[in-house]
C-alpha positions as CSV (number, residue, x, y, z in Angstrom):
1,M,127.3,124.3,79.5
2,S,129.5,123.0,76.6
3,T,127.7,121.5,73.5
4,S,130.8,119.8,72.2
5,A,130.8,116.1,71.2
6,D,132.6,115.4,74.5
7,D,129.8,116.8,76.5
8,P,127.7,114.0,78.0
9,L,124.5,116.0,77.7
10,S,125.2,116.6,74.0
11,R,125.9,112.9,73.4
12,E,122.6,112.0,75.2
13,R,120.7,114.5,73.0
14,S,122.3,112.9,70.0
15,H,121.1,109.5,71.1
16,L,117.7,110.8,71.7
17,A,117.6,112.3,68.1
18,S,118.8,109.0,66.7
19,S,116.3,107.0,68.7
20,R,113.4,109.2,67.5
21,A,114.6,108.8,63.9
22,A,114.8,105.0,64.4
23,L,111.2,105.0,65.8
24,R,110.0,107.0,62.8
25,A,111.7,104.4,60.5
26,M,110.0,101.5,62.4
27,R,106.6,103.2,61.9
28,E,107.4,103.9,58.2
29,D,108.3,100.2,57.7
30,V,104.9,99.2,59.1
31,E,103.1,101.8,57.0
32,A,104.8,100.5,53.9
33,L,103.7,96.9,54.3
34,D,101.8,95.5,51.3
35,I,99.3,92.8,52.3
36,K,97.5,92.4,49.0
37,D,99.2,89.1,48.2
38,V,99.6,87.6,51.7
39,T,96.0,87.1,52.8
40,A,93.7,84.2,51.8
41,N,90.4,86.1,51.9
42,W,88.9,89.5,52.7
43,V,88.3,88.5,56.4
44,N,92.0,87.8,56.9
45,A,92.8,91.0,55.1
46,E,90.6,93.0,57.4
47,V,92.0,91.4,60.5
48,L,95.6,92.0,59.3
49,A,94.9,95.6,58.3
50,H,93.4,96.3,61.7
51,Q,96.5,94.8,63.4
52,I,98.8,96.9,61.2
53,D,96.8,100.0,62.0
54,E,97.1,99.3,65.8
55,R,100.8,98.8,65.4
56,I,101.2,102.1,63.6
57,K,99.3,103.8,66.4
58,A,101.5,102.1,69.0
59,L,104.6,103.4,67.3
60,A,103.6,107.0,67.4
61,D,106.2,109.4,68.8
62,L,104.7,111.8,71.3
63,S,106.8,114.9,70.8
64,D,106.3,116.3,74.3
65,T,106.9,112.9,76.0
66,P,110.4,111.6,76.7
67,L,111.3,108.6,74.6
68,F,113.7,107.4,77.3
69,F,114.1,108.5,80.8
70,G,116.9,106.5,82.2
71,R,120.1,104.6,81.4
72,L,121.7,101.5,83.0
73,D,125.4,100.7,82.7
74,Y,126.1,97.1,83.8
75,L,129.4,95.9,85.2
76,H,130.0,92.5,83.8
77,A,130.0,90.6,80.6
78,P,127.4,87.9,79.7
79,G,127.8,84.8,81.7
80,A,129.3,86.7,84.7
81,E,127.6,86.2,88.0
82,R,124.4,88.3,88.4
83,S,124.9,89.9,85.0
84,E,122.0,91.0,82.8
85,G,124.1,92.9,80.2
86,A,127.4,92.9,78.5
87,E,130.6,94.6,79.7
88,G,130.6,98.2,78.8
89,E,127.1,97.9,77.3
90,R,124.5,100.4,78.3
91,F,120.7,100.2,78.1
92,Y,118.4,103.2,77.7
93,I,115.1,102.7,79.5
94,G,112.0,104.1,77.9
95,R,108.3,103.7,77.3
96,R,108.7,101.3,74.4
97,H,111.3,99.3,72.5
98,V,113.1,101.1,69.7
99,H,115.7,99.4,67.4
100,D,118.0,100.6,64.6
101,A,118.1,99.4,61.0
102,V,120.0,96.2,61.9
103,G,117.8,95.4,64.9
104,D,120.1,96.5,67.7
105,P,118.1,98.1,70.6
106,M,118.4,101.8,71.1
107,V,115.7,102.0,73.8
108,I,114.6,99.1,76.0
109,D,111.0,98.8,77.1
110,W,110.7,99.6,80.8
111,R,108.9,96.2,81.2
112,A,111.8,94.1,80.0
113,P,113.7,92.1,82.6
114,V,116.9,94.0,81.8
115,S,115.1,97.2,82.9
116,Q,114.0,96.0,86.3
117,P,117.2,97.1,88.1
118,F,116.4,100.7,87.1
119,Y,113.6,100.5,89.7
120,R,115.0,98.1,92.2
121,A,118.8,98.5,92.3
122,S,120.2,100.3,95.4
123,K,123.5,100.8,97.2
124,K,122.8,97.8,99.3
125,D,121.8,95.7,96.3
126,P,123.3,97.2,93.1
127,Q,122.2,94.2,91.0
128,D,125.4,94.4,88.9
129,V,124.6,98.0,87.9
130,G,127.6,100.3,87.8
131,L,125.8,103.5,86.9
132,R,122.1,104.5,86.8
133,R,121.5,107.8,85.0
134,R,118.2,109.7,85.1
135,F,117.3,112.3,82.5
136,G,115.4,115.6,83.0
137,Y,113.2,117.0,80.2
138,T,111.4,120.2,79.4
139,G,108.6,119.1,77.1
140,G,110.3,116.6,74.8
141,D,113.7,118.2,75.0
142,L,116.4,116.5,77.1
143,T,117.8,119.2,79.4
144,A,119.6,117.5,82.3
145,Y,120.9,114.3,83.6
146,E,121.8,112.9,87.0
147,D,124.1,109.9,87.9
148,E,124.2,107.3,90.7
149,H,127.3,105.2,90.9
150,L,125.7,102.3,92.7
151,S,129.0,100.2,93.0
152,D,131.1,103.1,94.3
153,P,131.3,102.8,98.1
154,A,132.7,106.3,98.3
155,E,129.6,107.9,96.9
156,A,126.9,108.4,99.6
157,A,123.3,107.4,98.9
158,R,121.2,110.4,98.1
159,T,117.7,111.4,96.9
160,S,117.4,112.0,93.2
161,K,116.6,115.6,92.5
162,L,115.3,114.7,89.0
163,L,113.1,112.1,90.5
164,Q,111.6,114.5,93.0
165,Q,111.1,117.1,90.2
166,E,109.3,114.6,88.0
167,I,107.1,113.5,90.9
168,E,106.3,117.2,91.7
169,R,106.0,118.4,88.1
170,P,102.8,120.5,87.6
171,R,100.2,118.8,85.4
172,V,97.8,120.2,82.9
173,G,95.5,117.7,81.3
174,P,94.7,114.1,82.1
175,M,96.6,111.7,84.4
176,R,100.1,110.8,83.0
177,D,102.1,107.7,83.5
178,I,104.6,107.3,86.3
179,V,106.9,105.0,84.4
180,A,110.0,107.2,85.2
181,T,109.3,107.4,88.9
182,I,108.1,103.9,89.9
183,Q,109.5,103.0,93.3
184,P,110.7,99.6,94.4
185,E,107.6,98.7,96.4
186,Q,105.5,99.8,93.5
187,D,107.6,97.8,91.0
188,E,107.1,94.6,92.9
189,I,103.3,95.0,92.5
190,V,103.6,96.0,88.9
191,R,105.7,93.0,88.0
192,S,103.7,90.4,90.0
193,G,102.5,87.4,87.9
194,L,99.4,87.1,85.9
195,G,98.2,84.1,87.7
196,G,97.6,85.8,91.1
197,T,95.2,88.4,92.2
198,V,96.7,91.4,94.0
199,C,94.8,93.9,96.2
200,V,96.5,97.2,96.8
201,Q,95.5,99.2,99.9
202,G,96.9,102.7,99.3
203,G,96.2,106.0,101.0
204,P,96.0,109.3,99.0
205,G,99.0,110.0,96.8
206,T,100.6,106.6,97.1
207,G,100.2,105.9,93.4
208,K,97.9,102.9,93.6
209,T,95.9,103.9,90.4
210,A,99.1,104.3,88.5
211,V,100.5,101.1,89.8
212,G,97.3,99.2,88.7
213,L,97.5,100.7,85.2
214,H,101.2,100.0,84.9
215,R,100.6,96.4,86.0
216,V,98.2,96.0,83.0
217,A,100.8,97.4,80.7
218,Y,103.4,95.0,82.2
219,L,101.1,92.0,81.9
220,L,100.3,92.8,78.3
221,Y,104.1,92.9,77.6
222,A,104.8,89.6,79.4
223,H,101.7,87.7,78.4
224,R,100.6,89.4,75.2
225,E,99.3,86.4,73.2
226,R,97.3,85.1,76.1
227,L,95.7,88.4,77.0
228,A,95.1,89.2,73.3
229,R,92.8,86.1,73.4
230,T,91.2,86.7,76.7
231,G,91.1,90.4,77.0
232,T,91.7,93.0,79.7
233,L,89.5,95.5,81.4
234,V,89.9,98.6,83.6
235,I,86.9,99.4,85.8
236,G,86.6,102.9,87.4
237,P,84.0,104.5,89.6
238,N,82.6,107.0,87.0
239,R,83.1,108.5,83.6
240,S,85.0,111.5,84.8
241,F,87.6,109.2,86.4
242,L,88.0,107.1,83.3
243,H,88.5,110.2,81.2
244,Y,91.1,111.3,83.6
245,I,93.2,108.1,83.3
246,E,92.5,107.2,79.7
247,Q,95.7,108.5,78.3
248,V,98.1,106.5,80.6
249,L,98.0,103.2,78.7
250,P,98.2,104.7,75.2
251,A,101.2,106.7,76.3
252,L,102.8,103.3,77.1
253,G,101.9,101.9,73.6
254,E,98.9,99.9,74.9
255,L,95.7,100.5,73.0
256,A,93.6,97.4,73.4
257,V,92.5,97.8,77.0
258,R,88.8,98.4,77.5
259,Q,87.6,100.8,80.2
260,A,84.2,100.8,81.9
261,T,82.3,101.5,85.1
262,V,80.4,98.7,87.0
263,D,77.2,100.3,85.7
264,D,78.4,99.8,82.1
265,L,79.1,96.1,82.8
266,V,75.6,95.4,84.2
267,G,73.8,97.7,81.8
268,R,71.2,95.2,80.7
269,V,68.3,97.5,81.5
270,E,67.9,101.3,81.4
271,V,68.5,102.8,84.9
272,R,65.9,105.5,85.6
273,G,65.2,105.1,89.3
274,T,67.1,105.5,92.5
275,D,67.1,103.6,95.9
276,D,67.3,105.1,99.3
277,A,70.3,104.1,101.3
278,A,68.6,101.4,103.3
279,A,67.2,99.7,100.2
280,A,70.5,100.0,98.3
281,V,72.4,98.3,101.1
282,I,70.1,95.3,101.2
283,K,70.0,94.9,97.4
284,G,73.8,95.1,97.4
285,D,74.1,92.4,100.2
286,A,75.6,89.1,99.1
287,R,72.5,87.4,100.6
288,M,70.5,88.5,97.6
289,A,72.4,86.0,95.4
290,E,70.9,83.2,97.4
291,V,67.4,84.7,97.1
292,L,67.8,84.9,93.4
293,R,69.1,81.4,93.2
294,R,66.2,80.0,95.1
295,A,63.7,82.0,93.0
296,L,65.2,80.8,89.8
297,Y,65.5,77.1,90.6
298,A,62.0,77.1,92.1
299,Q,60.9,77.4,88.4
300,V,61.9,73.7,88.0
301,T,59.0,71.3,88.6
302,L,59.6,67.6,89.1
303,P,57.6,65.7,86.5
304,T,54.5,63.6,87.4
305,E,53.6,62.4,83.9
306,P,55.6,60.3,81.5
307,V,56.8,61.5,78.1
308,V,55.6,59.5,75.1
309,V,57.6,59.9,71.9
310,V,56.0,58.7,68.7
311,R,58.3,57.7,65.8
312,G,56.7,56.1,62.9
313,S,54.6,53.2,64.1
314,R,56.4,52.9,67.4
315,R,55.7,54.7,70.7
316,W,58.5,55.1,73.3
317,R,57.5,55.9,76.9
318,V,59.9,57.5,79.4
319,P,58.2,57.0,82.8
320,S,57.9,59.9,85.3
321,Y,60.2,58.3,87.9
322,E,63.0,58.2,85.3
323,L,62.3,61.8,84.3
324,V,62.6,62.7,88.0
325,D,66.0,61.1,88.2
326,I,67.2,63.0,85.2
327,V,66.0,66.3,86.6
328,R,67.5,65.7,90.0
329,E,70.8,64.7,88.5
330,L,70.9,68.0,86.6
331,L,70.0,69.9,89.7
332,D,72.7,68.1,91.8
333,R,75.4,69.0,89.2
334,E,74.8,72.7,90.0
335,I,75.4,73.8,86.4
336,R,73.9,77.0,85.0
337,Y,70.1,77.0,84.8
338,G,70.2,77.6,81.0
339,A,72.9,74.9,80.4
340,A,70.8,72.4,82.4
341,R,67.7,73.4,80.4
342,E,69.6,72.8,77.1
343,A,70.8,69.4,78.4
344,L,67.4,68.2,79.5
345,P,65.9,67.3,76.1
346,Q,69.1,65.5,75.2
347,R,68.9,63.5,78.4
348,I,65.3,62.5,77.7
349,A,66.2,61.6,74.1
350,H,69.1,59.4,75.4
351,A,66.6,57.6,77.6
352,V,64.5,56.9,74.5
353,L,67.6,55.7,72.5
354,V,68.4,53.2,75.3
355,Q,64.9,51.7,74.8
356,M,65.4,51.6,71.0
357,E,68.7,49.8,71.4
358,R,67.2,47.3,73.8
359,S,64.6,46.5,71.1
360,G,67.2,45.8,68.5
361,E,67.4,49.1,66.7
362,A,70.8,50.9,66.1
363,P,70.0,54.7,66.4
364,D,72.8,57.2,65.9
365,D,73.3,60.8,67.0
366,R,71.0,62.2,64.3
367,V,68.2,60.1,65.8
368,Q,68.9,61.4,69.3
369,D,68.8,65.0,68.0
370,A,65.5,64.3,66.2
371,V,64.0,62.9,69.4
372,A,65.2,65.9,71.4
373,R,63.3,68.1,69.0
374,N,60.2,66.0,69.2
375,T,57.0,68.0,70.1
376,A,56.3,65.9,73.2
377,V,59.9,66.3,74.5
378,K,59.8,70.1,73.9
379,A,56.5,70.3,75.7
380,A,57.9,68.4,78.7
381,V,61.0,70.5,78.9
382,K,58.8,73.7,78.8
383,A,56.7,72.4,81.7
384,I,59.6,71.0,83.8
385,W,62.4,73.5,83.2
386,P,60.8,76.7,81.7
387,A,62.8,79.5,80.1
388,V,63.3,82.4,82.5
389,E,64.0,86.1,81.6
390,P,66.3,87.6,84.3
391,A,64.6,91.0,84.4
392,K,61.2,89.4,84.9
393,L,62.5,87.3,87.7
394,V,63.9,90.3,89.6
395,L,60.8,92.3,88.9
396,R,58.6,89.7,90.4
397,L,60.8,89.5,93.5
398,L,60.7,93.3,94.0
399,T,56.9,93.7,93.4
400,D,55.3,90.5,94.8
401,A,55.5,90.4,98.6
402,E,54.5,86.7,98.9
403,Y,56.9,85.6,96.2
404,L,59.8,87.5,97.9
405,A,58.8,86.1,101.3
406,E,58.8,82.5,99.9
407,H,62.3,82.7,98.5
408,A,63.9,85.0,101.1
409,E,62.7,82.9,104.1
410,G,65.5,82.6,106.5
411,V,67.7,84.9,104.4
412,L,66.1,88.4,104.7
413,S,64.1,89.6,107.7
414,E,60.5,90.8,107.2
415,D,61.7,94.4,107.7
416,E,64.4,93.9,105.1
417,R,61.9,92.5,102.6
418,K,59.6,95.4,103.2
419,T,62.5,97.8,102.6
420,I,63.3,96.5,99.1
421,L,59.7,96.0,97.9
422,W,58.5,98.5,95.4
423,A,55.6,100.7,96.6
424,R,53.7,100.3,93.3
425,P,53.3,97.1,91.2
426,V,54.8,97.2,87.7
427,R,53.7,94.7,85.2
428,A,56.2,95.2,82.3
429,V,60.0,95.1,82.4
430,R,60.2,98.2,80.2
431,A,57.9,100.2,82.4
432,A,60.0,99.6,85.5
433,K,62.2,102.4,86.9
434,W,65.2,100.2,87.6
435,S,67.9,101.5,90.0
436,A,71.6,100.8,89.7
437,A,71.3,98.1,92.4
438,D,68.5,96.5,90.5
439,A,70.7,96.3,87.4
440,V,73.3,94.4,89.4
441,L,70.6,91.9,90.6
442,I,69.6,91.4,87.0
443,D,73.2,90.7,86.0
444,E,73.4,88.2,88.9
445,A,70.3,86.4,87.6
446,T,71.6,86.4,84.1
447,D,74.8,84.7,85.2
448,L,72.8,82.1,87.1
449,I,71.1,81.3,83.8
450,Q,74.1,81.6,81.4
451,R,77.8,81.9,82.3
452,T,79.3,85.4,81.9
453,Q,82.4,85.5,79.6
454,S,85.6,85.7,81.6
455,L,88.5,88.0,80.8
456,G,92.2,87.4,81.3
457,H,92.7,90.3,83.7
458,V,90.6,93.0,85.3
459,V,91.7,96.1,87.2
460,L,89.2,97.4,89.7
461,D,89.9,100.9,91.0
462,E,88.3,102.8,93.9
463,A,87.1,99.3,94.9
464,Q,86.3,100.3,98.5
465,D,82.9,101.8,97.3
466,L,81.5,98.6,95.8
467,S,78.8,96.5,97.4
468,P,79.2,92.7,97.8
469,M,76.8,92.2,94.8
470,Q,78.9,94.6,92.7
471,Y,82.1,92.7,93.6
472,R,80.3,89.5,92.4
473,A,79.5,91.2,89.1
474,V,83.1,92.1,88.6
475,G,84.3,88.7,89.8
476,R,82.3,86.8,87.2
477,R,84.2,88.8,84.5
478,C,87.5,87.2,85.7
479,T,86.5,83.8,86.9
480,T,89.2,82.2,84.9
481,G,91.6,85.2,85.0
482,S,93.1,87.4,87.7
483,A,92.4,90.8,89.1
484,T,94.2,93.9,90.5
485,V,92.0,95.5,93.2
486,L,92.9,99.1,94.1
487,G,91.4,101.1,96.9
488,D,91.6,102.8,100.3
489,L,89.3,101.7,103.0
490,A,89.5,105.2,104.5
491,Q,87.9,106.7,101.4
492,G,84.8,104.5,101.3
493,T,81.9,106.9,100.9
494,T,79.0,104.6,100.1
495,P,76.6,103.2,102.8
496,W,77.8,99.7,101.8
497,A,81.5,100.6,101.7
498,T,84.0,97.7,102.1
499,R,84.9,97.0,105.7
500,S,87.9,94.7,105.0
501,W,89.8,93.6,101.9
502,A,89.4,90.0,103.0
503,D,85.6,90.4,102.6
504,A,86.0,92.1,99.3
505,L,88.3,89.4,97.8
506,S,85.9,86.7,99.0
507,H,82.9,88.4,97.3
508,L,85.1,88.8,94.2
509,G,85.7,85.1,94.2
510,K,89.4,85.6,94.8
511,P,89.9,84.7,98.5
512,E,93.5,83.7,97.8
513,G,94.3,87.3,96.7
514,V,97.4,88.9,98.3
515,V,96.9,92.3,100.0
516,E,99.7,94.8,99.6
517,E,99.8,98.1,101.4
518,L,101.4,101.3,100.0
519,T,102.1,103.9,102.7
520,A,104.7,106.2,101.1
521,G,102.9,109.3,99.8
522,F,104.5,110.7,96.6
523,R,101.8,113.0,95.5
524,V,100.4,114.8,98.6
525,P,102.5,117.4,100.6
526,T,103.5,116.6,104.2
527,D,101.4,119.3,105.8
528,V,98.3,118.4,103.8
529,I,98.4,114.7,104.5
530,T,99.2,115.3,108.2
531,Y,96.1,117.6,108.5
532,A,93.8,115.1,106.6
533,S,95.2,112.2,108.7
534,R,93.5,113.8,111.8
535,L,90.4,112.1,110.5
536,L,91.8,108.6,110.3
537,P,91.1,107.6,113.9
538,H,87.4,108.3,113.2
539,I,87.1,106.6,109.8
540,A,89.7,103.9,109.6
541,P,91.6,103.5,112.9
542,D,93.4,100.3,111.8
543,L,95.1,101.8,108.7
544,T,98.7,103.0,108.7
545,P,98.7,106.8,108.0
546,V,100.4,107.9,104.8
547,E,103.8,109.3,105.3
548,S,104.8,111.9,102.7
549,V,108.2,111.4,101.2
550,R,108.1,114.7,99.3
551,E,111.1,117.0,100.0
552,N,109.0,120.0,98.9
553,P,106.6,120.6,101.7
554,G,104.1,122.4,99.4
555,T,101.7,125.0,100.8
556,F,98.9,124.6,103.2
557,E,96.5,127.2,104.8
558,V,93.2,127.1,106.6
559,R,91.5,130.4,105.8
560,P,88.4,131.9,107.4
561,V,86.2,133.6,104.8
562,S,83.2,135.9,104.9
563,G,81.6,134.9,101.6
564,T,81.9,133.4,98.1
565,A,84.0,136.3,96.8
566,D,86.8,135.3,99.2
567,V,86.7,131.8,97.8
568,V,87.0,133.1,94.3
569,R,90.0,135.2,95.4
570,A,91.7,132.1,96.8
571,C,91.3,130.4,93.4
572,A,92.7,133.4,91.6
573,E,95.7,133.3,93.9
574,L,96.4,129.7,93.2
575,L,96.0,130.2,89.4
576,R,99.0,132.4,89.5
577,N,101.1,129.3,90.0
578,E,102.0,126.9,87.2
579,G,99.7,123.8,86.9
580,S,96.1,122.9,87.5
581,T,93.7,124.1,90.2
582,G,90.6,122.4,91.6
583,L,87.8,124.1,93.5
584,I,86.1,121.4,95.5
585,A,82.9,122.0,97.4
586,A,79.7,120.3,98.6
587,D,77.5,119.5,95.6
588,T,74.8,121.9,96.8
589,K,77.3,124.8,96.7
590,I,78.5,124.2,93.1
591,P,75.8,126.4,91.3
592,T,76.6,129.4,93.6
593,L,80.4,129.0,93.1
594,A,79.9,128.6,89.3
595,E,78.0,131.9,89.2
596,A,80.6,133.7,91.2
597,L,83.5,132.4,89.0
598,T,81.6,133.6,85.9
599,E,81.1,137.0,87.4
600,A,84.8,137.3,88.2
601,G,85.7,136.3,84.7
602,I,87.4,133.1,85.7
603,G,86.8,130.2,83.3
604,Y,86.3,126.8,84.7
605,L,85.8,123.2,83.6
606,S,83.8,120.2,84.9
607,P,85.4,117.0,86.2
608,G,86.6,114.9,83.3
609,E,87.1,117.9,81.0
610,E,90.7,118.3,80.0
611,T,92.5,121.3,81.4
612,T,94.4,123.5,79.0
613,A,97.0,126.3,79.3
614,Q,94.1,128.8,79.0
615,T,91.6,127.1,81.4
616,R,93.3,125.5,84.4
617,L,90.5,125.6,87.0
618,T,88.1,122.7,87.5
619,L,85.0,123.1,89.6
620,V,84.5,119.8,91.4
621,P,81.5,118.6,93.3
622,A,82.7,116.7,96.4
623,S,80.8,113.6,95.2
624,L,83.1,113.4,92.1
625,A,86.4,114.3,93.6
626,K,87.6,110.7,94.3
627,G,90.6,109.6,92.3
628,L,91.2,113.1,90.8
629,E,94.3,115.2,91.5
630,Y,95.2,118.8,91.0
631,D,98.4,120.8,91.6
632,Y,96.5,123.2,93.8
633,V,93.1,122.9,95.5
634,V,90.7,125.2,97.3
635,L,88.4,123.2,99.5
636,D,85.4,125.3,100.4
637,E,83.4,124.7,103.6
638,P,84.4,121.3,105.1
639,R,81.3,121.4,107.3
640,A,79.0,121.5,104.3
641,V,80.9,118.5,102.7
642,L,80.5,116.5,105.9
643,D,76.8,117.5,106.4
644,A,75.8,116.5,102.9
645,E,76.3,112.8,103.6
646,P,73.6,110.6,105.3
647,D,75.8,109.8,108.4
648,E,78.9,111.3,110.1
649,R,81.2,108.4,109.2
650,T,80.5,108.7,105.5
651,G,80.7,112.5,105.7
652,L,84.2,112.3,107.4
653,R,85.4,109.9,104.7
654,R,84.1,112.2,102.0
655,L,86.0,115.1,103.7
656,Y,89.1,113.0,103.8
657,V,88.9,112.4,100.1
658,T,88.5,116.1,99.3
659,L,91.3,117.1,101.6
660,T,93.8,114.9,99.8
661,R,93.4,115.9,96.1
662,A,96.2,118.5,96.2
663,V,99.7,117.7,94.8
664,S,101.4,121.0,95.7
665,G,99.1,123.2,97.7
666,L,95.8,123.4,99.6
667,I,93.7,126.3,100.9
668,V,90.8,125.3,103.1
669,T,88.2,128.1,103.2
670,H,85.4,128.2,105.8
671,G,82.7,130.5,107.1
672,A,81.1,127.9,109.4
673,P,83.1,126.3,112.2
674,L,85.3,123.5,111.1
675,P,84.4,119.9,112.1
676,E,85.7,119.1,115.6
677,Q,87.6,116.1,114.2
678,L,89.9,118.6,112.3
679,T,90.4,120.9,115.2
680,S,91.1,118.4,118.1
């Protein structure tokens, strides 16, 4: 291919080099800022220095990542109908904005309005785009381009080869962004407004996780000041998953998004114990919120004695009936327990001030505050509305059968109460062996006492596995904000797994949330998803099966084996291909497989560890496979994966998860008979 100045590829490479130079200049300009004389004090200086440091990080040029991946040429000049650009002007679409020395854009951020037609324009609706160009890269080097003339009726619509190659490109390392391959139905979700909550039901390989992360990046672009004040949070199912996705947002220039698990959010006590499935289901039931509320407000005692406040030579008496009215008014307002407790002494003091004014005195706010701190008032508040420690409240409910029965009457059955009661009494909070479900109860009790701080936006991934009480824990982190809920009902593998997204959104406190369904599979080969979908009638009969849109069918094989050595050989076969390989098996089989891999001299990683060119095999317990993807997968012994779960439905769902982790090829190895749901 020619490399002359007239060669389009040569010109595009030149623009790439110029854009990288401009990005370096932008970063150097920020690095050269002198803030010594522009800050009033050291606090302002520290804040500004931190902001500058974050800006420098955001302007980093990742040498192996394309700076731009597309180009749009618009048809009409500004002011012309449906025009976003100027006549003859072109826009290069990339991960971040880059401008030259005089401020003219060289690369447009993919989130900008002018970039939207790159994802949405089509032959039927060209959106004033004359030409859409996609670029192909090897590492960070621009190696190819592909044009679509959207306004040319003579050119037939066709599938982009570069788009398919990018979707199918082998991966080594953590999850990468999909900014170059976002599809129209995904883009609609990504660009949906900040004010609304969106729930994305997506089968394996539909890109729901990436859509959720890109929505965060878009919202930070469109509402940066607001979200800078209120904060954003991405919640994942476990640490391995968070490690896998953690590079997506930084690659898009977003560094300020916190990532956590639900356990992290509710980590007010050390979790050292576990519940059996029956107890965990009841503790995770939304009815427990009512039990906690009853137990908490039962601490409030209506007064039977007056409060007498002595100030100097005068005695001021607030009769018990007036105190009762004050307490009932606070209860009727349904404000937080702690807020009401803080208001009570002020209400009593106000009643005293009314008497003072009637007697001719003119007390001010300072007098009211002094009365509120009076010993008699404080003693009355302690007796009427005592302080409550959330963990102690939960501990008493779980260890005192009579106390639990009193406050769960009509809410939990006798058998349910017996199921969650601890076998042995525990006197101290620190001595208790709290479970993960207990920690959620403590978080609920804490919120009943003092309002949890709300964030501007929360992304909740793998949401189908949360209990109603866990949804409530997430929901109180975005009471004044919005949420993006991501999941697949067919992949729910907990005993309390979500049965419908309407229920989930209700528990989250976002019943008005909109449910969107993604059914186009971009990551899983046709043969693989077709095989896995044999399980859908047994685990989620109401869901639409994922339809793979991959042109490359990938590889798929069900292989009988006689032992572990055959499984290791299957791994060795797949490792001859480019990209990552995952060996997935029932948790109990992991030690045996690890030993066999070591004996064969094949290095391997644990989930969450980053693959490298030297070590591309990850040994994955089935319980940790959810949300992870590998170019090639060996799934060993489906029957063992199924049998490891407490019931068949959960086992089949776990099996569905493990069957759908492969992007390019899957080998299913088995010595025992396959589950009949896969063979029928």
